[in-house]
N, C-alpha and C positions, 0 to 999 in steps of 0.2 A: 805757256809760262816757261821761260828759259832761266835756269839757275846758273849764274855765273860767279864762281868763286872769287875772281878778282873784283867784281863789283861789290860783292858781299863784304870783302875785306876793306875795300875803300870806304864804303858807307859805314862800316863798323868803326873804323878809326876816326872818321869825321864826328860821329855821334859820341864815341867814347871821349874824345877831346872836349866836346861841347858840354856833355854831361858832367865830366870830370869828377866822377864819383870818388876816386881816391883823394883828389884834392879837397873834397868836402868832408872827409873823414873827421877832421877836427871840429867841424860844425856838428855832425852827427853825435859825436862823442859828448859835446857840450849839452845837447838835448837830453842825452841819457843822464848826464850828471845832474841836470835839473829835475830829473824824474819824469820828464815828459814821455807820454806813450809813443812808441815808435814801432810800427808793424811792418816788417820787411816784406811779407808776402803781399799785403794790401798795397804798400807803396810801389812795388814792382808791377803788379796787375793793373793798378789805376794808371800808372804811367804808360804802360804798353797800350792800353785801351785808348787813352787820350792821344797818344802819338800817332797810332794807326788811324784813328778816326780823323784826325787832322790831315793826315796824308791824303785822304779822299775828299773831305769836306773843304780843305784848303783850296783844292783845284776848282771846286765849284764856286767858291768865294771869288777866286781870280776871274773866272768866267763872268761872274755877276757884275764885276767892275771892269770888265773887258781888258784885262791884263794877261798877256801871254806868259808861259813858263820861263821863256828866256829872259824876258824883262825882270821878272821876279828873281831869277837866278842871279842876275847882275846885282840887283839890290841886296839879295841875300849874301852875295860874296862880300859886299862892303860891310855888312853887319858882322859876318864871321871874321873878317879881317880885324875889325875893331875888338872883337872878343879875344882874338889871338894876342893883340897888343896888351890887353888887360892881363892875360896869363903871362906873358913874357916879361913885361915891365912892372907888373904888380900895382897897376893903377886902376882906379874904379871910374868906368865910364857909365855902365848901366847900374843904377841903384837898385838894391833889393827892397822895394817899397811895398811888397805884398802885405795885405791886411792880415791881422792876427787870426787865430783860429786853431783848427786841428793840426797838430804837428806833422802827422802823416801826409795830409792833403796839402797844407800850407805851413811851412815853405818847402817840405821835402819833395812832394810830387810836383808842385808848382810854386815857385819857378826853378828850384834847384835841378830837378831832373827834366821835366817837361816845361821848358821855359821858352822865351822868345827866340833864343838862339837855335834850339833844336827844331822849333817850328819852321823857322826860316830855312834851316839846312835841309829839312825833309822835302819841302816844295822845290828847293833849288836843285836837290839831287834828282828829282823827277825829270829834269831836263837831260840827264846823263844816264841814269840807271833805271832798270825795270822795277816796277812796284814790288814784285815778288822778292827780289834781292834786298830792297830796302827794308821790308817787313822782317825778313830773316835777320838782318843786321840789327834792327830794333829789338827783336826777340833775344838775340845773343847779348846785347847791351843790358837788357832787363834781368837776364839770368845773373850777369855779373854784378848788377846793382843789388839783386837779392842777396847774393853771396857776401858782398861787402857789408850790407846793413845787418846781415845775420852774424857776421863775425867781425864786428868793429874792433874790439880789443886785439884780435889776432892779426888783423890786417895792419893795424898801427905798430904792432910789435915786429911784424915781418918787414914792412916797408920803411918804418921809422919816419921821423919828422923830416929829416934831410931827404929821404927818399920820395916822400910826397912832394916836396919843393922842387926837386929835380925833375920829376915826372910831369909836374905842371908846366914848367919851362919848356921841356922837350915837346910835349904835345901842343904847346902854344906855337912853336916853330912849325910843326907839322901842319897845324891848322892854318897858319899864315900862307904856307906853300900851297895848300889845297884851295884856299880862298882865291889866291892869284890865278890858279889854273881854272877855276870855275868862272872867274870874271873874264879872262881872255878868251875862253872857248865860247862863251855866250855872247860877249860883246861883238864878236865877229858875225855871228848869226844876226844880230840886231842891225849891224851896219849893212850886211847884204840885203836884208828886208827893206831897209831905208832906201838903198840904191835902186831896188826894184820899183819901189813906189815913185821915186823921182823920175826914173826912165819911163 
């Protein structure tokens, strides 16, 4: 198991941009205003367990359908690219159509924190990063999620409405750049594999 700070930071930034916990502060505050139960510790723990489990089970699912990680990474890069467009231009592509229920589990844990975007990113990153570094990045993000959920009013006061807006746009651009890098690095692998098959 090799710990690589660069990989951890890269994975952290991707997940941070996708989870967008600061951008979701107004949604969380609205839940609080309605009097809905919001448990920061449960939300963080559930999200961590789901994401780490999917990191391993997702790979098994790929094998079940005979899909390699590079192919999934290319598909994942396209999904992440679309999410970045949502963040930058403020348009809705993926609708939040999760069924009603517990506020902590739905919609906070799924799909706001552990949603399709983060699932895709986790499996896509396996093509580039070691599993240990990805898990550390997930853990750091969940610590941040816990802090934000625990101190919603404080975060809103510090960052401000304008700050949340700017951060969402900034991380949208970062996410777009990462998706392009992920796509180009893995599409090359796929083309090489295809050429070997043809030869």
